[in-house]
N, C-alpha and C positions, 0 to 999 in steps of 0.2 A: 479553490474550493468554494462551492455554492451549495444551496439546498434546493432540491426540486420536489414538487408535490403536484399530483393531479388526481382528479376524480372523473369517472365516466359512468353515468347512469345512477347518480345519487338519488335516493328516495327522500332524503332529508334536506331541509333548506340549506343552500350552499353557504349562506352567511354564518350558520351555526357550525357547519363542517370545517370552515376555514380556520376556526380557532385552533384546530388540531395542527394546522401547518405552522403555527407560531411556536410549536415545541422544537422546531429545528432552526429558529431564527439565528442561533449562534453561528451557523454555517455561513451566513451571509450578512455581515454587519453593515454593509454599505447602503443597501436599499432593498425594498421588497415590493412585490406586486401580486395581485390576484386578478385574473382575467377570465370572464366567461367566454365560452365558445359560441360564435354566431350560429344560430339555428339549432343549437343543442343546449337547452336551458339547464339540463342536469349535469352538464360537464364544465369543468373549470381547471385552470392551472394556477399554481402558486410557486413563487420563486423568491429566494433570498440570495442577494448578490454580494459577492466579494469582487470588486472591480480590479482586475489585473490587466486586461487587454481591452482597448477601445472603450474608454470610459463614457464616451458620448452615446454610442449606439449599442451598448452591451446588455441592456435590459432584456429580459425574457418573459413570456415566450418570444422567441426570435422569429420575426416574419419579415419577408422582403417582397418588394413589388413584383418581381418576376414570378414568384410562386405564392400568390395570395391565399391559396388553399392549404399551405403547409404551416404547421405550428410546431416549434421546437423548443423543448426545455432540456438542457443538458448540464452536466457537472463534469468538468475535467479540462484537460489540455490536449490539443491535437498538435503534435510537434511537426508534422509534415504538411500542414495546411498550405504553406506557401509553395512547396514542391508540387502538390497535387493541383493547385490553382494554375500554376504555369504549365504543368504537363497536359492538362485538359482544356486549357484556355478558357477558364471560367470567368465570367464578368461579375466581380464582387460589388456589393452595395455597402458593406461595412468593413471594418478591420477585424472583426471577430474571427477567431480560429474556428469556432463552431459553425460558421456559415458554410463551410465545405461540406457539412453533412447534407444540407439542402440540395446543393448542386449534384453531389454524388448520388443521392437517392433519386433525383429526377432523371438522371442519365442511366444509372446502372441498376436501380432497385436496392432493397434493404440489405440483402446479404452481402452483395459486392460492396456496398457503402461501408458496412461495418468492417469488413475484412481489409479494406484499403487504409483504414485509420491507424496511424502510428501515434499512440498516446495512451492516456488513461481516461476513461469516460463512462458515464451512465446517461442514457438519453430516453426521452419520451417524444415520439414524432407522430403527430396527428395529420393525416391526409384526408381532409373533408371532401375533396373531389371524388376520391375512390372509397370513401368511408372505411378507412383502415386506421388502426392505432398500432404503432410499433414501439417496442421497448427493447433495450439492449445494454450490455455491460462489457467492459474490456476483458481481455483474456484472463487476467489474474484477479479480477475483482478488486482492483485498487480503489476504484470509486464505488461506494456502496449504493445499493438499491433494493428496496423491499416492495413486495406487492401483496395486495389483499384482493381475493377474487371470490365472490359469492356464487352459490349455485344458480342464481337467477341472472348472473351477468354483470353485477356491479363490480367495477374495477377501481382500486385505489392504489397509487404508487407514490413512494416517498424515499428520500435518501436515507432516512433512519427509521427504524421500526416505531420509535416513540411517537412519530407523527401520524401513525395509523391505529394505535391501540384504542383510542376513544372515538374512532369513526363509527357512526351509527348506520344501520341498514335494516331492511325489512325482514330478513330471514330469521327464522326461529333458532337455527343452529348457529353455533359460534364460527365465524370466519377465521381461517388460518392466515397468519402473517408469515411469509417466508422470504428469505433472501433470494433474489433472482440469481440464476446460475451465471458465473463468469463465462465469457467467451461465447455466449448465446444471444439469440434475438427471438422475440416472440411477436406474432402478428395476430391481431384481433379484427374481426368484422365489427363495424360500428353500426348499430341498429338505430332506427329513427328516434327511439326512446332514450338513446344515449347509453343503453346497456351494450355489452360486448359479448362476443363469442370467440374463444381462441381457436385459430385455424392452422397455426404453424408455430412450433417451438423447435428450434434447430441450432446447432453450433455453427459458428462462422470461423472459429479458430481454436486450436488446442496448443498447449505449450510444447508438445512434441513435434509440431509442424513448423515449417518455415512460413512466416507471415506473407500474405499477398503483397503487402506494400513494399517488401524488401527489394523488389525489382526496380523501384523508383528511388531507393535510398542512395545518396551519393557515396557514402562509405562503402556500401556493399558493391556498388558498380565498380569501384576502383580495383577490387581484389583480382578478378580474372583478367583484366585488360591491361592495367598499368603497374601492378606490382611486379618486381623482378623475380618472381617464383610462381609455381603453379598454385592455384586455389586449393586449399585443403578443407575438407569437410569433416564434421565431427558428429557422431551419434552417441547416445548414452543409453545403457541398458544391458541386459544379459545378451549373450551372443544370438539367442534364438527368438528374441522378442519381435513382434511384427514390425515395430518402428525401425529397429536396427536392420532387420532383413530387408525392408523396403528401401532403406537409405544405402545399402551396401553396394556401392559402385566404386571399385578401386580407382585411385588410391584412397584409403580411409584410415583414420586414426580413431580407435574406439576407446572412450574414456571408461575405465573399469573402476569398481569400487575402491574407495580410499584415494582416488585421484591418481591412480597408476595408469600410465599410457601404455596400451597394448600395441606394440609396433609390429606384431607378426602379420598384420593385415595391411600394413602401410608400405608405400614405396616412395623413397626419397623424402622421408619426414625431416623437416628442417626446423629445429627449435628456435633458431633466430627469426625465421619467418613468422612462426606462431607468436612470438613475443612482440614482433613488430605489428602484427594484426591486433594484438591486445591493446597496444598503445594507441593505435589508430582508432579502434572502436571506442576505447575509453574516452578519448578526447572528443569524439564525435557525440558520444552520449551526454557529455557535459555541455558541449556547445549548443546542441539543439534545444536545450532547456533555457537558453538565454533569450526568451521570447516575451518576457513580461515588460510592461512599461513602468514598473515600480522598482524601488530599491531592493537589491538582493543581498543575502548573507548566507552563512553556512553553519550548520551544526558541526561541532568538532569534539569528539570524545578522546582523541589521542590514539584511537585504534587505526588499523590499517586503512580501512575504506574511507572514513570521513576525512582522514588526513590527506589521502590522495585526492579526493574530490576538492577539498579546500585549496590544496596547492594548485591543482589544475584550473580551478575557478579563478584564482588569483592571476594565473598566467593568461587566461583568455580574457579576463576583465581588462588587463593592461592592453591586450591587442585590440579590444573593442573600444578602448579609451573611455571606460565608464567614468562619470564625473564624481565619483565618491570612492572612499576606501572600503574595501570588503570587511564586513563585520562577521566574527565568528563567535560561537556560543558553546560553552561547556557547563556541565552541572555536576555537583557532588560536594563532599566535604573538602575543606581547604587542603588537607594532606592526603586526599585519595589518589591512587595511582593514575586514574583516568584524567583527573584535573591537572596533575603534574605533567603528564604526557602531552595533553592538549596545550598547555602553556608553552611547552618546548616547541611544538609544531607551529603555534601562532607566531612565536618569535622568529622562527626560521623563515616562514613565508611572508611575514610583515603585515599581518591582518590587524584590525582593531578588535582586540579580543575582550569578550565579556565572560566572567565566571559567575555562575548562579549557584550559591550554596544552599543546600537544604539538609535539614536534620532528619533523623529517623522519625521523630515525633511529627514533623510536618508531613512526611510521607504517609504515616498512619492515618493522620487526619484527612488526607485527601482521598483515601481509598473509596469511601462511599460515593463521592462525586464521580470518581473515575468509573466505578461500576455502572452508575447511571448513564454516563456517556458511551461506555463500551457496549452496553446491552448484552453482556455475557458474564459468566461466572467461572470461565476457564482460569486455572491457577496461573499458568505462564503469562497469559495475556494481561491479567491484572497486575501481578507482581512485577512483570516486565514493564508494564505500562507505567510503572512508577518511575521509570526512567532508564533508557539507554539511548544516548544520542546517536551513536552510529548504527545501532541495530534495532531500535525501538523494542527491546525486550523488556522494558520496564515502563509500564504505562504511567505510573505516578510521577516519575521524573520527567518523562516526556511531557506530561500534562503541566508540570510546574515550569519547565523551561519555556514552553509555548506561552504560558501566561506572562512570564517575564518579557519575552520578545514583543508580545502585543502591547504591554503596558509601559515598557521602558525604552523602546527603541523605535526607529523609523524604518527598519528593514521590513520588507513586505514579502519578498520571495526568498524562501530559505532552502538551501540545498543540504543534502547529507549523503553519505554513502550507505546504500541499502542493497540487499537482496541476493547473494549467490550461495549462501549456506544450503538452501534447499536444492539448488542446482548442482553444486559441486561437492556436496557432502562435507560441509565445513563444520558441523557441530561435533563436539567432543565425543558424543556417544556413537559416532559413525565408525569408531575403531572396532565396534562389534558388528558392523554392517555385514549382512549376508547377501545383499543384492542391490543393484543400482536403481531398481524400480522405486525404492522409497523416495528418491529425489523427485520423481514425477508425482508421487502422491502428495508430497509436501507442497510442490508448486500448485497443484490443483486445489489444495486447501488453504492457500494464502488468505483467501477472503474470509475464512473463519477465524483466523488467528492474527498473523503479523500485519497483513494489510488492514484488518479491521482496527487494530489498536493504533496503527500509524495514522489512519484517517481520524478516528474518534477523538483521541487525546489532543490532537492539534486542532480539530474542528471545534472543540469545546470553547476555544479561545479565538475563533475566527482565523485559524491558521490552516493552510491547505497543503496536503501531502499528496504527491504523485509519484508512483513507483514505475520502474521499467526494468525488466530482467535483461541484464547485459552481462551476466556472471561468467567468470572463468575460474579455473582451478587456482587455489590460493598460492601454491608455490610458483606457478607460472606468472600470476599477477605480480607477486613480489619481485620475481626475477626480471620481469619485463621492465621495471622501473629502477633496478639496481644500478647504482653508479651515476644516476642522472642528477642527483642532489635536489630532486623535487621535494622530498621530505627527508628528515634525519634518518640515517641507516638504521639506528636502533628502533625507530618507530616502524620502518618498513618491515622489520623482522620480528615485531612484537607479537607474541602469542595472545590469542583471545582469552579473556578472563570472565568469570562469572560476574554479572552486573553488580551483585551485592558487594563484591570485593573491589570492583573497579571504581565505583563512585562514592563509597563511604570511607570513613576514616580507617586507617590501618589498625586502629585499636579495637573497632567493633563493626561488623558488617551490617548492612541493611537487612539481610536475610535473618541474622541472629536477632536483631531488634524486633523484627516482625513476629518471629516465632515466640519470643518472650511475651509480647503483648497479647498474642492469641491464647496463651495458656490461661490468662485471666478472663477471657471472653467466652471460650467454649470449654465445657467440661467433658470428662470421659464418658459419662452416661449419654450425653447428646450424640457424641461420635459413634457410640456403640449402636444406637438406634437409627443411625443415618440411613440405612437401606430401607427402612420403613417410612421414615419422614420424607425422604427424597428418593423414590423408586427409580426415576430416570437419572442416570449418571450420579449414583450415590457417592458423596465425598468420602475420601479415605484418610484425610488428615484434618487437623483442626483449622488449618488455614483454609482449605477447600470448603469446609463446613461454614465458616464465617462468611466467605465470599458468597456462598449459596444463599445464606440467610439474607444478606443485603440485597441480592438480586431478586429474591422472592418478594421482598417488601416492595421493591420498585416495579417488578414485572411479574405479578402472580400468574401461575399456570402457563408460563412461557418457557419452561425449561427445555422444550424441544428445539429451541433456536440453536442450541449447542448439541450436535449429534454425538460428540465424544470429546473427552479431554485431550489437549495436546500432551503426548507422552512418548518418550523414546521407545522405539521398537527394538526387538532382540534383547531387551533387558527386563528384568523383574524390578520395575520401578513404580513407586507410588507418588514420587515427587519429581517434577521435570527439571529441577535445578541442576546445573553442571556441577555444583558443589557436592552432590551426592555420588558422583562418579569416583571410582577408586583412583582413576588416573589423574584426577583434578588436583592441582596445587595452586593456591593463590599467588598472584604476582608478587606480593611482598615476601613470599617464601622462596621464590626462585629467580628473583632478579627481573630482567626484561621479560615481559610476557603480556598476556591478557589484553585483548582488544575490546573489552567491554561487553558483557552479556550476562544478565541475571540467569536466564534460562538457556536451555539447549535449543530453544526455537528462536526464530527471529532472522534478521537479515544480516548478511556480512558478505561483501564482495564488491565487484565493480558495478553492481546495480546502483542506480541513482535514485535518491528521494529528493523531490523538490517540494518546498513548503511555501505556501503563500498565506499572508495574513494581513488584516486591516492595518 
């Protein structure tokens, strides 16, 4: 995780504008740099670095002798940079994973460059030879990026919106600050004045498509040629959607709502082959993230996903002969179900386990800081951000555990299990699901909710989060690892639980404590007048009203950053918590269960989250 910032065509003195870039200094605690662009006095780059790979040559903007006209600022991790370097015989000058962008751009152009990257990233690439500025963002928007573009062509780009809100410009009208669309790139013509003109905005990948880099991925290449069974393809959606129709080349297995496999279209479907593929891809997903030059650890909630990732990480760490013992981290009250489950998993895999205890009062005190870092007032994103290690459904707890890791340990790269509830309909509310298309919607909106809180709550403490969708249906995931003794069997089949019950004492949940506090903060009259006070996304609960109040104090007149609240579809709901569902029963009431989640949104699956911190 790093912080990137750039201006093109500034009318204000750059030394004044650069003070805005210091608002994202928390993203890169190791070093920072501001650099003007030769020949364009109104343009500059700002960079805050978290040193993970190539500590000697890793400062940005990244420039190399072979391409003196290219300037690159990027935030992210490119997992397949070694593979692509070897595939295309590129001559590297550094050990930076991001150098691959320069070589790919020179050979293939911007669209092909972006499509070949396996990783999480946001980039600003300046080509002074051709007078072009390029910006782009990964498919799911795991790495954040905002842009400000005025009518007269002044462009400002930053990892977080807070680095742009005080930027000055000559236009009389207020400039909009918008999140850059995931899976897209944009090309600007660079004028002699430093101002720009957008000439192309286009997608390079969508979550319903196979990525272009898959042809070079070692794990994918194994399936059709070396596995002892035919390659099986999967599509998700209603039978007549364009994506499913385009992909329908028998044999096919169609994943239907609720995780039921429709075998009527399949020929020779082999469950054992599918489970073998799951194990292969899961291990590959963990392995390719072992690219950092700093100590690694793992978040461990005691839920299915973080437990599997922790166990797999221990296995691979032993194979790689890492010179230290893996550290795992859990957070919650001492007698909470998640903490007890995490303790059991840590003992089983033999990690150096750390338990971070936090009270409801500490969580409440952290809410305002969390909203400042999140730059949103979404209920789920904030409440969840208060903590859920496996799923990042609680921003406060994630914020607190990141603070502990930064201050109390020497782990730098932190793994966790993230991301397939959106893909495989893993939320409890999906028992009412009417169509599979909602999974696609959730994936496309990750950058507004789950990916946003995963990045911001950790970045607040110089901790880096990277996500990659590698999700599979939960029963298949569980069954794939059954009987292998990778994690305890009761954890393997543990049902997911609302975050508030998972991390807090069995005596009183975080959800209950928060609601009681808000009764004294927001009165009934304020809530009744909410539609007039806040016309856009009016809050419907006292909790939502309080979050909105705090947001407006920090970011006045920026409510449009959130297009809508995260809320279950197909249900009449005003609160996104899983606790409000009739089918929900806390872990303490039904024995083994709950994999940790305050809200019904968030990540859960074989998707991986890697976190890097100073």
